[in-house]
C-alpha positions in Angstrom: 21.8 6.7 -90.7 18.6 5.4 -92.2 20.5 3.5 -94.9 22.9 2.1 -92.3 19.9 0.7 -90.3 18.4 -0.7 -93.5 21.6 -2.6 -94.3 21.9 -3.6 -90.6 18.4 -5.1 -90.5 18.9 -6.9 -93.9 22.3 -8.4 -92.8 20.9 -9.3 -89.4 18.0 -11.2 -90.9 20.4 -13.0 -93.2 22.7 -14.0 -90.3 19.8 -15.2 -88.2 18.7 -17.5 -91.0 22.2 -19.2 -90.9 22.0 -22.1 -88.5 25.7 -21.9 -87.7 25.3 -18.3 -86.5 22.5 -19.3 -84.2 24.4 -22.2 -82.8 27.6 -20.2 -82.1 25.5 -17.2 -80.8 22.9 -19.0 -78.6 23.5 -22.7 -78.2 27.2 -22.8 -77.6 27.2 -20.0 -74.9 24.0 -21.1 -73.3 24.7 -24.8 -72.7 28.2 -25.0 -71.2 27.5 -23.4 -67.8 24.3 -25.4 -67.0 26.0 -28.6 -68.1 29.3 -28.0 -66.5 27.9 -26.7 -63.2 25.1 -29.3 -63.1 27.2 -32.3 -64.0 30.3 -31.3 -62.0 28.3 -30.5 -58.8 26.4 -33.8 -58.9 29.5 -35.9 -59.7 31.5 -34.1 -57.0 28.8 -34.5 -54.3 28.4 -38.1 -55.3 32.2 -38.8 -55.0 32.4 -36.9 -51.7 29.5 -38.9 -50.2 31.0 -42.1 -51.5 34.4 -41.3 -50.0 32.8 -40.3 -46.6 30.7 -43.4 -46.4 33.3 -45.9 -47.6 34.5 -48.5 -45.2 38.2 -47.8 -45.0 40.7 -50.7 -45.2 43.5 -49.8 -42.8 46.4 -52.1 -42.3 48.4 -52.3 -39.1 51.4 -54.3 -37.9 50.1 -57.5 -36.2 52.6 -57.4 -33.3 53.4 -53.7 -32.7 50.0 -52.0 -32.6 49.0 -50.7 -29.1 45.9 -52.3 -27.6 44.3 -49.0 -26.8 44.6 -48.0 -30.5 42.8 -51.2 -31.5 40.1 -50.8 -28.9 39.5 -47.2 -30.1 38.7 -48.5 -33.5 37.0 -51.8 -32.5 33.5 -50.4 -32.4 33.6 -48.4 -35.6 31.8 -49.7 -38.6 33.5 -47.4 -41.1 37.0 -48.9 -40.4 38.2 -52.4 -41.2 41.5 -53.3 -39.5 43.8 -55.7 -41.4 46.8 -57.2 -39.6 50.0 -57.5 -41.6 53.4 -58.9 -40.6 55.7 -56.3 -42.1 55.8 -52.6 -43.1 57.0 -53.6 -46.6 53.9 -55.8 -47.2 51.6 -53.0 -46.0 53.3 -50.5 -48.2 53.0 -52.8 -51.2 49.3 -53.3 -50.6 48.7 -49.5 -50.4 50.6 -49.1 -53.6 48.4 -51.6 -55.3 45.2 -49.9 -53.9 44.4 -53.0 -51.9 44.6 -50.9 -48.7 43.5 -47.3 -48.2 46.2 -46.7 -45.6 48.8 -48.5 -43.5 49.7 -47.5 -39.9 52.9 -48.8 -38.4 53.9 -48.0 -34.8 57.6 -48.1 -33.9 58.7 -51.1 -31.8 59.5 -48.8 -28.9 56.3 -46.7 -29.3 54.6 -47.7 -26.0 57.9 -47.4 -24.0 58.5 -43.9 -25.4 54.9 -42.9 -24.5 55.3 -44.3 -21.0 58.6 -42.4 -20.6 56.8 -39.1 -21.7 58.6 -39.0 -25.0 57.2 -38.9 -28.5 56.3 -42.2 -30.1 57.0 -42.8 -33.7 54.1 -43.7 -36.1 54.4 -44.3 -39.9 51.3 -43.4 -41.9 51.5 -44.9 -45.4 49.0 -43.6 -48.0 48.7 -43.0 -51.7 48.0 -39.3 -52.1 45.7 -38.4 -55.0 42.9 -35.9 -55.5 40.2 -38.6 -55.6 41.5 -40.2 -52.3 42.1 -37.0 -50.4 39.0 -37.4 -48.3 39.9 -41.0 -47.3 43.4 -39.9 -46.4 42.0 -37.1 -44.2 39.7 -39.6 -42.4 42.8 -41.7 -41.5 44.7 -38.6 -40.4 41.8 -37.7 -38.1 42.0 -41.2 -36.6 45.7 -40.7 -35.8 45.0 -37.2 -34.4 42.2 -38.6 -32.2 44.6 -41.2 -30.8 47.3 -38.6 -30.2 44.7 -36.5 -28.3 43.8 -39.5 -26.2 47.4 -40.1 -25.3 48.0 -36.4 -24.6 45.0 -36.2 -22.3 46.2 -39.3 -20.4 49.7 -37.8 -20.1 48.3 -34.6 -18.6 46.2 -36.5 -16.1 49.3 -38.5 -15.1 51.2 -35.3 -14.5 48.3 -33.6 -12.8 48.4 -30.7 -15.3 45.7 -28.8 -17.0 45.6 -29.5 -20.8 45.1 -25.8 -21.5 48.6 -24.9 -20.5 49.9 -25.8 -23.9 47.7 -23.2 -25.5 50.1 -20.3 -25.4 48.1 -18.1 -27.8 44.4 -17.5 -28.1 44.2 -16.2 -31.7 41.2 -14.3 -32.8 41.3 -14.2 -36.7 39.3 -11.6 -38.5 39.2 -12.0 -42.3 38.2 -8.6 -43.7 37.8 -10.0 -47.3 34.2 -9.9 -48.3 32.4 -13.0 -49.5 32.5 -11.6 -53.0 36.3 -11.1 -52.8 36.8 -14.7 -51.7 34.6 -16.0 -54.4 36.3 -13.8 -57.0 39.6 -15.5 -56.1 38.0 -18.8 -57.2 35.8 -17.9 -60.2 36.8 -14.2 -60.9 39.4 -15.1 -63.5 37.6 -18.1 -65.0 34.3 -16.3 -65.8 35.8 -13.4 -67.9 37.9 -16.0 -69.7 34.8 -17.7 -70.9 32.9 -14.5 -71.6 35.8 -13.3 -73.8 35.9 -16.6 -75.7 32.1 -16.6 -76.2 32.2 -13.0 -77.3 34.8 -13.9 -80.0 33.1 -17.1 -81.1 29.8 -15.3 -81.5 31.3 -12.8 -83.9 33.2 -15.3 -86.1 30.6 -16.8 -88.3 28.7 -13.6 -89.0 31.9 -11.8 -89.9 32.9 -14.6 -92.3 29.5 -14.9 -93.9 28.9 -11.2 -94.3 32.2 -10.6 -96.2 33.9 -13.7 -97.6 30.6 -15.6 -97.7 29.0 -12.8 -99.8 32.1 -12.8 -102.1 31.7 -16.5 -102.7 28.0 -16.1 -103.4 28.6 -13.1 -105.7 26.2 -10.9 -103.7 28.8 -8.5 -102.4 29.4 -7.0 -105.9 25.6 -6.4 -106.2 25.5 -4.6 -102.9 28.5 -2.4 -103.8 26.8 -1.3 -107.0 23.8 0.0 -105.1 23.6 3.8 -104.5 25.0 3.4 -101.0 28.4 4.5 -99.6 30.9 1.9 -98.8 31.2 3.2 -95.2 27.4 2.8 -94.8 27.6 -0.8 -96.0 30.6 -1.5 -93.7 28.9 0.0 -90.7 25.7 -2.1 -91.3 27.7 -5.3 -91.5 29.9 -4.2 -88.6 26.9 -3.5 -86.4 25.6 -7.1 -87.0 28.9 -8.7 -86.1 29.2 -6.6 -83.0 25.7 -7.4 -81.9 26.1 -11.1 -82.3 29.3 -11.0 -80.3 27.6 -9.1 -77.4 24.5 -11.3 -77.5 26.8 -14.4 -77.3 28.4 -13.0 -74.2 25.0 -12.0 -72.7 23.6 -15.5 -73.4 26.6 -17.0 -71.6 25.8 -14.9 -68.5 22.2 -16.1 -68.6 23.5 -19.7 -68.9 25.6 -19.1 -65.8 22.5 -17.9 -64.0 20.6 -21.0 -65.0 23.5 -23.3 -64.0 23.7 -21.8 -60.5 20.0 -22.0 -60.0 19.9 -25.7 -60.6 22.5 -26.6 -58.0 20.8 -27.5 -54.8 23.9 -28.4 -52.7 25.1 -24.8 -52.4 24.8 -23.4 -48.9 22.2 -20.5 -48.7 24.8 -17.9 -47.7 27.1 -18.8 -50.5 24.2 -19.0 -53.0 23.1 -15.4 -52.0 26.7 -14.1 -52.5 27.0 -15.7 -55.9 23.6 -14.4 -57.0 24.6 -10.9 -55.8 27.5 -11.1 -58.3 24.9 -11.5 -61.0 22.9 -8.4 -60.0 21.9 -5.8 -62.6 24.7 -3.4 -61.8 27.5 -6.0 -62.2 26.0 -7.3 -65.4 25.7 -3.8 -67.0 29.3 -3.1 -66.1 30.4 -6.5 -67.6 28.5 -6.0 -70.8 29.7 -2.4 -71.1 33.3 -3.7 -70.8 32.6 -6.3 -73.5 31.2 -3.8 -76.0 34.5 -2.1 -77.0 36.2 -5.5 -76.9 33.5 -6.9 -79.3 34.0 -3.8 -81.6 37.7 -4.6 -81.7 36.9 -8.3 -82.5 34.3 -7.4 -85.1 36.6 -5.0 -87.0 39.5 -7.4 -87.0 37.4 -10.3 -88.1 35.7 -8.3 -90.8 39.1 -7.1 -92.1 40.3 -10.6 -92.5 37.1 -11.8 -94.0 37.1 -9.0 -96.5 40.7 -9.9 -97.5 39.8 -13.6 -98.0 38.7 -14.8 -101.3 36.3 -17.5 -100.0 34.5 -18.7 -96.9 37.1 -21.5 -96.4 40.1 -19.1 -96.8 38.5 -16.8 -94.2 38.2 -19.7 -91.8 41.8 -20.6 -92.3 42.9 -17.0 -91.6 40.6 -16.4 -88.6 41.0 -19.8 -86.8 44.6 -19.3 -85.7 43.7 -16.0 -84.1 41.9 -17.9 -81.4 45.2 -18.4 -79.6 45.8 -14.6 -79.7 42.5 -14.3 -77.8 43.1 -17.2 -75.4 46.6 -16.3 -74.2 45.9 -12.9 -72.7 42.5 -14.1 -71.4 44.3 -17.0 -69.8 46.9 -14.7 -68.2 44.0 -13.2 -66.2 43.6 -16.6 -64.4 47.2 -16.5 -63.0 47.5 -15.8 -59.3 48.9 -12.4 -58.4 47.8 -10.9 -61.8 46.0 -7.7 -60.9 44.7 -4.6 -62.7 47.3 -1.9 -62.7 48.1 1.2 -64.8 50.1 -1.1 -67.1 47.8 -4.1 -67.4 44.9 -1.8 -68.0 46.4 -1.0 -71.4 46.9 -4.6 -72.6 44.0 -5.6 -74.8 41.9 -8.6 -73.6 44.0 -9.0 -70.5 42.6 -5.7 -69.2 39.0 -6.9 -69.7 39.8 -10.1 -67.9 41.3 -8.4 -64.9 38.7 -5.6 -64.8 35.9 -8.2 -64.8 37.6 -10.0 -61.9 37.7 -6.7 -60.0 34.1 -5.9 -60.8 33.0 -9.4 -59.4 35.1 -8.8 -56.2 34.1 -5.1 -56.0 37.7 -4.2 -55.6 38.4 -2.5 -58.9 39.5 1.1 -58.9 37.1 3.4 -60.8 40.2 5.1 -62.3 41.6 1.8 -63.6 38.2 0.8 -65.0 38.0 4.1 -66.8 41.5 3.5 -68.2 40.4 0.2 -69.5 37.4 1.8 -71.1 39.4 4.5 -72.7 42.2 2.2 -74.0 39.7 -0.3 -75.4 37.5 2.4 -77.1 40.7 3.9 -78.7 41.7 0.4 -79.9 38.2 -0.3 -81.2 38.1 3.0 -83.1 41.6 2.3 -84.6 40.6 -1.2 -85.7 37.4 0.1 -87.2 39.3 2.8 -89.1 41.7 0.2 -90.5 38.8 -2.0 -91.5 37.2 0.9 -93.4 40.5 1.4 -95.2 40.7 -2.2 -96.2 37.0 -2.2 -97.3 37.6 0.9 -99.4 40.4 -0.7 -101.5 39.0 -2.5 -104.5 42.3 -4.3 -105.0 41.7 -6.1 -101.7 37.9 -6.5 -101.9 38.0 -8.0 -105.5 41.5 -9.7 -105.3 
């Protein structure tokens, strides 16, 4: 054990001297969350404010627009009414973004309303995510006008407006705030944690095997009075540690990113911060440990097989898709942790992490994930030791 720790310390120091290892282990996991959360929140709030304060250009038919509709909008500074002769012209202007919306009342609209029938209205808009707020503002204008007509109709008929409310629904959402938040970010976060865990282990794995082959230092190490298994475990420990640290740094980056957003409502902020409490973080890290062991053993095996640093990169880089696909499946709606999915590597970690965030995961399923990943990690380490023990592979 003492010799393993000696090799571990030596390899760890060598890895920390490598700038690429530090970048992939610290800089890459730390920066994305603060940058993404900070920039996206500021840009989003700026766009929302801009859309809410924008003076809307609303076209109407010059000859068919009711006077009470015009008078309702006359005193508003956030609406600019533009009279147009035809529906086709209004539609063309909306299509070219010269108008935000076009509202056309049917020729018989006022007669239909007078006769207590429904009046036809055409609302022309150009639906897109960036203009959804503007479209909703126009919808509210139409709804407000409809409410005015409805109220006038009830007064004319001497009826109470409440008679149309046939149901008084009292909705009770039993999903906790954590469960609702987990639906939004529960799949995305483990996806990133898994990716960072893998990225953090790549460069140390390549450098400590293929890199040493290329430098000619691996042969020197193998001639020392140390067992190959001890050498492998020392290197393996460094690769595993860097992967776990990379995931841990990404969690810290998430914490920093959330802290810098000032627009989050206090209740939502407290709920998000409760997700990052010590208990949840310990569970997340403990789930990532066997996954990192699995990654470390696989990466070291390929790196030992490779003749050079460049060849190791070419062998390992395509494996990123093997990591991304099952991690991405955890993002899909309806994908939950079951007895079957708990046995699928990487996907089980993604789904278990989502359950931990929402506090809905079954302890038995979490235990199944642990057992399956520990067994897989042990198997991958065993295969790695077999590869490292064959000179025909190490010195090919």
